[in-house]
C-alpha positions in Angstrom: 35.6 28.0 25.4 33.9 25.3 25.8 33.7 22.9 29.0 32.5 19.7 28.9 29.0 18.4 32.0 27.8 15.9 32.0 25.3 16.4 30.5 27.8 17.1 27.6 30.5 14.7 28.4 32.2 15.9 25.0 32.4 20.0 24.8 32.7 20.5 21.3 31.9 19.1 17.7 35.9 18.9 17.1 35.8 17.0 19.7 32.5 14.5 19.2 33.9 13.5 16.1 37.4 12.8 18.2 35.9 10.2 20.2 34.0 8.7 17.6 37.9 7.7 15.8 36.3 10.1 13.0 38.1 11.6 9.8 36.8 14.4 9.7 36.0 18.1 7.5 34.2 21.0 7.1 33.1 22.6 4.3 31.3 26.8 4.5 27.9 26.4 2.7 26.7 29.9 3.7 28.4 32.1 0.3 31.2 29.7 -1.6 31.7 26.4 -0.5 35.1 25.8 0.0 36.6 23.8 3.3 38.1 25.2 7.1 40.6 23.5 8.7 40.5 21.4 11.6 42.8 24.3 13.2 39.9 27.5 12.3 37.1 25.0 13.4 38.4 24.1 16.8 39.8 27.9 17.1 35.8 29.4 15.8 34.4 26.7 18.3 36.9 27.3 21.1 35.4 31.5 20.7 38.8 32.7 20.0 37.9 33.9 16.4 35.1 34.5 14.4 33.1 32.2 11.3 34.8 33.5 9.2 31.7 33.1 5.8 28.8 34.6 7.6 25.4 34.3 5.8 21.8 36.3 6.8 24.0 36.7 10.8 24.3 32.3 10.3 27.4 30.1 10.7 26.3 27.7 7.2 28.3 24.7 7.6 29.1 20.9 6.7 30.4 17.9 8.5 32.1 15.7 6.5 33.2 12.1 8.2 33.9 8.5 7.5 35.2 5.4 9.6 39.1 5.7 10.7 39.9 2.1 11.3 37.4 1.9 7.6 40.8 0.4 5.1 39.7 0.4 1.6 38.9 2.8 -1.8 35.4 2.2 0.7 36.1 3.2 3.1 35.6 7.1 1.8 32.9 6.3 -0.9 29.8 6.6 2.0 30.9 9.4 4.2 28.1 10.7 7.1 27.4 14.2 6.8 25.7 17.0 8.7 24.5 20.3 7.3 24.4 22.7 10.7 23.3 26.2 10.7 24.3 28.3 14.1 23.4 32.1 14.5 26.2 33.8 15.3 26.6 37.6 17.5 27.3 40.4 16.4 31.0 40.2 16.3 31.0 36.9 14.6 31.0 34.5 17.0 28.6 30.9 17.5 26.5 30.9 19.5 27.4 28.0 20.9 24.8 27.1 23.2 23.1 26.4 20.3 26.5 23.7 19.2 26.0 22.6 23.7 22.3 21.2 22.3 22.9 20.4 19.1 26.3 18.0 20.5 23.5 17.1 23.4 21.1 15.7 20.8 23.5 14.1 19.2 24.4 11.8 22.1 20.7 11.4 23.1 20.3 9.7 19.5 23.5 7.9 18.4 25.9 7.6 21.5 29.4 5.3 20.4 26.9 5.0 17.1 27.3 7.4 15.0 29.2 5.7 12.2 27.0 2.0 12.4 24.3 3.0 9.8 22.8 5.9 7.8 19.6 5.0 8.9 20.5 5.9 13.1 21.7 9.2 11.5 18.1 9.9 10.1 16.7 10.1 13.6 18.4 13.9 14.0 16.6 15.4 10.5 14.3 16.8 12.6 16.2 19.8 14.6 16.0 22.8 14.9 19.6 23.3 13.2 19.5 21.9 10.2 19.0 22.6 6.7 18.9 21.9 3.2 20.8 23.2 0.1 19.7 24.4 -3.3 20.2 21.6 -5.5 22.7 23.3 -7.5 24.8 23.8 -3.7 23.4 20.0 -3.1 25.6 19.0 -6.5 27.9 21.2 -6.4 29.2 20.0 -2.6 28.8 16.3 -3.7 31.0 16.5 -6.3 33.7 18.9 -4.5 33.7 15.7 -2.0 33.8 13.4 -4.2 37.7 15.1 -6.3 38.2 15.4 -2.2 38.1 12.2 -1.5 39.2 10.5 -4.4 36.0 9.1 -5.1 34.8 8.2 -8.7 31.9 10.9 -10.0 28.3 10.2 -10.6 27.2 8.4 -13.6 26.1 11.6 -15.3 29.7 12.6 -15.2 30.4 11.0 -18.9 27.2 12.2 -20.2 28.4 15.7 -19.4 32.5 14.8 -20.6 30.9 14.0 -23.3 28.8 16.7 -24.0 31.4 19.5 -24.0 33.7 17.8 -26.0 31.1 18.2 -29.1 29.4 14.4 -29.3 26.1 15.2 -28.9 24.0 17.1 -31.0 23.9 21.1 -29.0 20.8 20.8 -28.9 20.2 18.0 -26.3 21.4 19.6 -24.0 18.3 19.0 -21.6 19.3 15.6 -20.6 22.3 17.1 -19.1 21.8 16.9 -15.2 22.7 18.9 -12.9 25.3 16.7 -11.2 26.9 16.2 -13.4 27.2 19.9 -14.7 28.7 19.6 -11.0 31.0 17.1 -11.5 32.8 17.9 -14.5 32.9 21.8 -13.0 34.6 20.2 -10.1 36.7 18.1 -12.2 37.2 21.5 -14.3 41.2 20.8 -14.8 40.9 16.8 -15.1 41.6 16.3 -19.2 40.7 17.7 -21.7 37.8 19.4 -20.4 38.3 23.3 -19.6 39.5 23.0 -22.9 35.7 21.3 -24.4 33.9 24.2 -22.5 36.1 27.2 -23.9 35.5 25.5 -27.0 31.9 25.5 -26.3 30.8 28.1 -23.8 30.4 30.8 -26.5 27.6 28.0 -28.2 25.7 27.0 -24.8 22.1 27.6 -23.4 20.9 29.6 -21.6 19.7 27.1 -18.8 23.4 25.2 -19.4 25.3 28.6 -18.9 23.3 28.6 -15.4 24.2 25.4 -13.9 27.7 25.9 -15.0 27.5 29.6 -13.4 26.1 28.1 -10.7 28.5 24.7 -10.0 32.3 26.5 -11.2 31.5 28.8 -8.8 33.0 27.3 -5.8 36.2 25.9 -8.2 38.7 27.5 -9.4 39.6 28.1 -12.7 42.6 29.0 -15.5 43.6 31.9 -16.7 43.0 31.1 -19.9 39.6 30.4 -19.2 39.3 33.8 -17.0 40.1 35.4 -20.6 37.4 33.5 -22.7 34.6 34.6 -20.4 35.4 38.3 -20.0 35.5 37.8 -23.4 32.3 36.3 -24.1 31.1 38.9 -20.8 32.3 42.0 -23.2 29.4 40.1 -26.0 26.7 39.7 -23.7 27.3 43.2 -22.1 27.4 44.9 -25.7 24.5 42.7 -26.8 23.1 44.1 -23.0 21.8 40.0 -22.7 22.1 40.5 -18.6 20.8 37.0 -17.9 24.5 35.7 -19.4 26.3 38.4 -18.0 25.2 37.2 -14.6 25.8 33.5 -15.4 29.5 34.3 -17.2 30.3 37.0 -13.7 29.1 33.6 -12.0 32.1 31.5 -13.5 34.6 34.1 -12.8 34.3 33.5 -8.9 37.1 31.0 -8.8 39.7 32.9 -11.0 42.9 33.6 -9.2 43.7 36.5 -11.9 42.2 38.8 -9.2 43.6 41.8 -11.4 41.4 41.4 -15.5 38.8 40.2 -12.2 38.7 44.3 -10.8 38.7 45.6 -13.8 35.7 43.4 -15.4 33.4 44.3 -12.0 33.9 48.3 -12.4 33.7 47.9 -15.9 29.8 46.0 -15.2 29.7 48.6 -13.0 30.4 51.8 -14.8 27.7 49.7 -17.8 23.5 49.9 -17.7 23.6 46.5 -16.0 24.8 49.0 -12.3 20.6 49.0 -12.6 20.4 45.2 -11.9 19.7 44.9 -8.5 21.1 41.1 -8.8 24.5 42.1 -10.0 24.6 43.7 -6.9 23.6 40.3 -5.6 26.7 38.2 -6.6 28.9 40.7 -6.3 28.3 40.5 -2.6 27.6 37.1 -2.1 30.6 36.1 -4.1 33.5 38.3 -4.5 33.8 40.1 -1.3 37.1 39.7 -2.1 37.8 42.6 -3.7 36.4 45.0 -1.3 40.3 45.2 -0.2 40.4 47.9 -3.1 39.2 50.9 -2.2 37.9 52.4 -5.5 36.0 48.8 -6.2 34.5 49.3 -3.0 33.5 53.4 -3.4 32.0 52.5 -6.8 30.7 49.9 -5.6 28.5 51.9 -2.7 28.5 54.7 -4.8 26.3 52.5 -7.2 24.3 51.3 -4.7 23.4 54.2 -3.1 21.7 55.7 -6.7 20.4 52.3 -6.8 16.0 53.1 -7.3 15.8 50.2 -4.6 16.7 52.9 -1.7 16.4 49.3 0.4 20.2 48.0 -1.5 22.3 50.1 0.4 21.7 49.1 3.3 20.8 44.8 3.0 24.5 45.3 1.2 26.5 46.7 3.6 25.1 45.0 6.3 25.8 41.9 4.8 29.4 43.3 4.1 30.5 43.7 7.5 29.0 41.2 9.0 32.3 39.8 7.3 35.4 39.4 9.4 37.8 39.8 5.9 36.4 42.9 4.8 34.6 44.8 8.3 37.3 47.3 8.7 37.3 48.1 5.2 33.1 49.1 5.8 34.4 50.6 8.7 36.1 53.1 6.8 33.3 53.8 3.9 31.4 55.4 8.2 34.7 56.8 8.7 35.4 58.8 5.4 34.6 62.3 5.9 34.9 62.6 2.0 33.2 60.3 0.6 30.5 60.7 -2.3 27.7 62.8 -1.7 25.4 59.6 -2.5 27.2 57.3 -0.1 26.6 59.9 2.4 23.1 60.9 2.3 22.9 56.7 1.9 24.5 56.4 5.1 22.4 59.3 6.6 19.1 57.1 5.3 20.6 53.6 7.0 22.0 55.3 10.3 20.1 58.4 11.2 22.9 59.8 11.4 
């Protein structure tokens, strides 16, 4: 647990927010954009639990905060945002020295004026713990935060709504912005958005569906939309359209219909798509919770073991074993004497066993 010192009088980021009289939220930015509760984040900062969603041995998250003394709708209209990344140790605990160093930089640069202006915040831009999300992730994050803080969508949202409602010609898809599509995805459960998307999914260009997949993967989707996505994915499979198969797969990430999605994942691994490295990367990066299913776990890694890229198996294993919620399932694969021969051979190559 961190303790305050003369050089760092504030021991944690959580305490820093409280000392600044800020309202704040934390979102994981490494895998699926999702909130991390204050209780969990405090435990992570105190070294009491591992970071739940590691990516490349780092915790990558956003802190969103605003002055809790400000009242009215404008209080949350323009929150401050820090995109932060810190190293994790071999069991997923936060590197507290890096966290402490960042806090010292904040105190040095901003002091007690954390929420005075965005100009002052910009003095923190050049430090080793910041990162810049890619365009799709940035747009999805902005849209999700707007919904969470009950703020209006961007000016591009209504144009995307009109497009999916059929009020704009389908060949005008290039007029859609990434931010507008992200706002639409974040509000998929509002107005007629879901119904309109279902009605027009089969007509979308590859580029439009790619943008939908890159933003909708951070949101929950209904059973109706899940069924439509699976129907279209089966068609894409039959047509050997790998790009659309993957775009539709990303749309399924937030489905609560886990048995349906699990069945679809197994179908993909049993298909010709299982030779595509990207399929494995998409599954590991977004569908990690499904590795609790032993049949799926073994099918996935047997297919990975027989891929022509002999580095694939090791990379996928290392990525998954770092995730606390599935680590034990991954280790059980190492310990199982009855695992398939292809998996044993791949493990031997990776770990020298």
